[in-house]
C-alpha positions in Angstrom: 89.9 -142.6 149.2 90.0 -140.4 147.0 93.5 -139.2 146.5 95.0 -142.5 146.9 92.4 -143.3 143.1 94.0 -140.1 142.3 97.2 -141.5 142.4 96.4 -145.3 140.8 94.7 -144.0 138.7 97.2 -142.9 136.1 99.3 -145.9 136.4 95.4 -148.0 135.6 95.3 -146.0 132.4 99.6 -146.6 131.3 98.4 -150.2 132.2 95.2 -150.2 129.9 97.7 -148.3 127.4 100.2 -151.3 127.7 98.8 -153.8 127.1 96.4 -152.5 124.3 99.4 -152.5 122.8 101.5 -156.5 123.2 97.4 -157.4 121.8 97.9 -155.4 118.4 95.2 -153.8 118.9 95.3 -150.6 117.3 96.2 -147.2 117.5 93.2 -145.1 119.4 92.9 -147.8 121.7 96.2 -147.1 123.0 95.9 -143.7 122.6 93.6 -142.4 124.8 93.8 -143.7 128.2 97.6 -142.8 127.8 96.6 -139.0 127.0 93.8 -139.6 129.3 96.0 -139.8 131.8 97.9 -136.5 131.3 94.9 -135.0 133.0 94.4 -137.1 135.6 98.3 -137.3 136.7 98.6 -133.3 136.7 95.6 -133.6 139.1 97.7 -135.7 141.0 100.8 -133.4 141.3 98.9 -130.3 142.1 97.3 -132.1 144.9 100.3 -133.1 146.5 102.0 -129.8 145.9 98.8 -127.5 147.6 99.4 -130.8 150.9 
């Protein structure tokens, strides 16, 4: 279950940022999910590399 969540989380965060951009929200609402997706993606890559 944790593996699936770790794999889906970066994409979900990027979709949140995309929705914020398409609805015309201010830049922090776009930048925060994008910035948060990077460490989650790197954690997923590290977990995959260890397996």
